C-alpha positions as CSV (number, residue, x, y, z in Angstrom):
1,M,258.8,176.7,164.2
2,S,262.2,175.2,164.2
3,Y,262.8,171.5,164.1
4,A,264.0,169.9,167.3
5,S,265.0,166.2,167.2
6,V,263.9,165.4,170.8
7,I,261.7,167.1,173.3
8,T,264.5,168.1,175.6
9,A,266.2,169.9,172.7
10,R,263.0,171.8,172.2
11,A,262.5,172.6,175.9
12,T,266.1,173.8,176.8
13,S,269.4,174.7,175.3
14,R,271.3,171.5,174.7
15,S,274.8,172.8,175.6
16,R,277.2,170.3,177.0
17,L,276.5,171.4,180.5
18,A,272.7,171.1,180.0
19,T,273.1,167.7,178.4
20,A,275.3,166.5,181.3
21,V,272.7,167.7,183.8
22,L,269.9,165.9,181.9
23,V,272.0,162.7,181.7
24,A,272.7,162.8,185.4
25,G,269.0,163.6,186.1
26,V,267.8,160.6,184.1
27,A,270.3,158.3,185.8
28,A,269.1,159.6,189.1
29,L,265.4,159.0,188.1
30,T,266.3,155.5,187.0
31,A,267.8,154.9,190.5
32,L,264.6,156.2,192.1
33,A,262.4,154.1,189.8
34,A,264.4,151.0,190.9
35,Q,263.1,151.6,194.4
36,W,259.5,151.3,193.2
37,Y,259.4,147.5,193.1
38,V,257.3,144.5,193.7
39,P,259.4,141.5,194.9
40,M,259.2,138.5,192.6
41,W,261.5,135.7,191.7
42,P,263.8,135.7,189.9
43,V,263.5,139.5,189.2
44,P,261.3,142.2,190.7
45,V,258.8,144.3,188.9
46,T,260.3,147.9,188.9
47,G,259.5,151.3,187.4
48,Q,262.9,151.4,185.8
49,T,262.0,150.5,182.3
50,L,259.6,153.5,182.1
51,V,262.4,155.9,183.0
52,V,265.0,154.1,180.8
53,L,262.9,154.3,177.7
54,L,261.3,157.7,178.3
55,G,264.7,159.0,179.1
56,G,266.1,157.7,175.9
57,A,263.2,159.2,173.9
58,A,263.6,162.6,175.7
59,L,267.3,162.8,175.4
60,G,268.1,161.1,172.1
61,W,270.2,158.1,171.5
62,K,273.6,159.3,172.7
63,A,272.5,161.1,175.9
64,G,269.9,158.4,176.6
65,A,272.5,155.7,176.4
66,A,275.0,157.8,178.4
67,A,272.4,158.2,181.2
68,Q,272.0,154.5,181.5
69,L,275.8,153.9,181.4
70,L,276.2,156.4,184.2
71,Y,273.5,154.6,186.2
72,L,275.3,151.2,185.7
73,V,278.7,152.7,186.6
74,A,277.3,154.3,189.7
75,G,275.7,151.1,190.8
76,S,278.8,149.0,190.0
77,L,280.9,151.4,192.1
78,G,278.7,150.5,195.1
79,L,276.2,153.4,195.1
80,P,272.8,152.1,196.2
81,V,271.0,152.7,193.0
82,F,269.7,149.3,192.1
83,S,266.5,147.9,193.5
84,E,266.2,147.6,197.3
85,W,268.9,150.3,197.5
86,S,271.6,147.8,196.5
87,G,274.8,148.4,194.6
88,G,278.1,146.8,193.8
89,V,279.6,144.9,190.9
90,D,278.0,141.7,192.1
91,V,274.6,143.0,191.2
92,L,275.8,143.0,187.6
93,F,278.2,140.2,187.5
94,G,277.8,138.1,190.6
95,P,276.7,134.5,190.9
96,A,273.2,135.6,192.0
97,A,272.9,138.5,189.5
98,T,269.4,137.6,188.1
99,T,268.7,141.2,187.0
100,S,272.1,141.6,185.3
101,G,270.9,141.0,181.7
102,Y,268.1,143.4,182.0
103,L,270.3,146.1,183.6
104,L,273.1,145.7,181.0
105,A,270.5,146.0,178.2
106,F,269.4,149.4,179.5
107,P,271.9,151.5,177.5
108,V,271.1,149.7,174.3
109,A,267.3,150.0,174.8
110,A,267.6,153.7,175.7
111,A,269.8,154.3,172.6
112,L,267.3,152.5,170.3
113,V,264.3,154.4,171.6
114,G,266.3,157.6,171.5
115,R,267.1,157.0,167.9
116,L,263.5,156.3,167.1
117,A,262.5,159.5,168.9
118,E,265.1,161.4,166.8
119,A,263.3,159.9,163.7
120,R,260.1,161.5,165.1
121,H,258.5,158.3,166.4
122,D,257.7,160.2,169.7
123,R,255.2,162.5,168.0
124,R,252.2,160.1,167.8
125,F,250.7,157.6,170.3
126,W,251.1,154.5,168.2
127,T,254.7,155.1,167.0
128,M,255.8,156.1,170.5
129,A,254.1,153.1,172.1
130,G,255.7,150.9,169.4
131,A,259.1,152.4,170.0
132,F,258.6,151.7,173.7
133,L,257.7,148.1,173.0
134,V,260.8,147.6,170.8
135,G,262.9,149.0,173.6
136,S,261.2,146.7,176.1
137,G,262.0,143.8,173.7
138,V,265.7,144.7,173.9
139,I,265.5,144.6,177.7
140,Y,263.7,141.3,177.6
141,A,266.3,139.8,175.4
142,G,269.1,140.9,177.7
143,G,267.1,139.5,180.7
144,V,266.5,136.1,179.0
145,V,270.2,135.8,178.2
146,G,271.2,136.9,181.8
147,L,268.7,134.4,183.4
148,R,270.0,131.6,181.2
149,L,273.6,132.3,182.2
150,V,273.0,133.0,185.9
151,L,270.3,130.3,186.6
152,G,271.3,127.8,184.0
153,I,267.7,127.5,182.8
154,D,266.6,126.8,179.2
155,F,265.2,129.5,176.9
156,A,261.5,128.6,177.4
157,E,261.9,128.7,181.2
158,A,263.7,132.0,181.0
159,V,260.9,133.5,178.9
160,R,258.3,132.1,181.3
161,V,259.9,133.6,184.4
162,G,261.6,136.6,182.9
163,V,259.3,138.0,180.2
164,L,255.7,136.8,180.6
165,P,255.1,138.3,184.1
166,F,256.1,141.7,182.8
167,L,254.1,141.9,179.5
168,V,250.9,143.6,181.0
169,G,252.9,146.1,183.0
170,D,255.1,147.0,180.1
171,A,252.0,147.4,177.8
172,I,250.7,149.9,180.3
173,K,254.1,151.7,180.4
174,A,254.0,151.8,176.6
175,A,250.6,153.4,176.7
176,I,251.8,155.9,179.2
177,A,254.8,156.7,177.0
178,G,252.5,156.9,174.0
179,V,250.5,159.7,175.8
180,L,253.4,161.5,177.5
181,L,255.8,162.2,174.7
182,P,253.3,163.2,172.0
183,G,251.5,165.3,174.6
184,A,254.7,167.0,175.5
185,W,255.3,167.8,171.8
186,R,251.7,169.2,171.5
187,L,252.4,171.4,174.5
188,A,255.6,172.6,172.9
189,G,253.7,173.6,169.8
190,D,255.1,171.0,167.4
């Protein structure tokens, strides 16, 4: 069997056209996952991080980051891709942009998880779950910085309202990723 660095390279030809379609598809899935949300203050619980990090693992670091950059550009141009079908540059940079730090961290997190997948961390449950948790940490870091800037709160408060409520859900998402990616590789015969 030939070596494929990420699962999408194994499943399909990775021509420029195929990669562009996959990038657009992951960006669209991120937008759909943003609509699965539970309203909370200061940021909602959404399904986005599952798509961001799985997309990074499935596409690799470059295409994974590109998918999230496309998502952010689409949203900043006003397309209703952010939670509650919102869009516009104010969601990212406005005075009430409490989700901005998380959103702006998406490309970095997708790239990091994509790079770890390229290094074969997506082949086993524990390494994939660990990669997912590292990617989640990047998103949390962006979120904490964003909350501190937008709300003017201290670090401890930003962690209390912007990280702690999401830990259980993200641990579940990490377990899902730990099953899905290694399972996909097993189905692909690798």
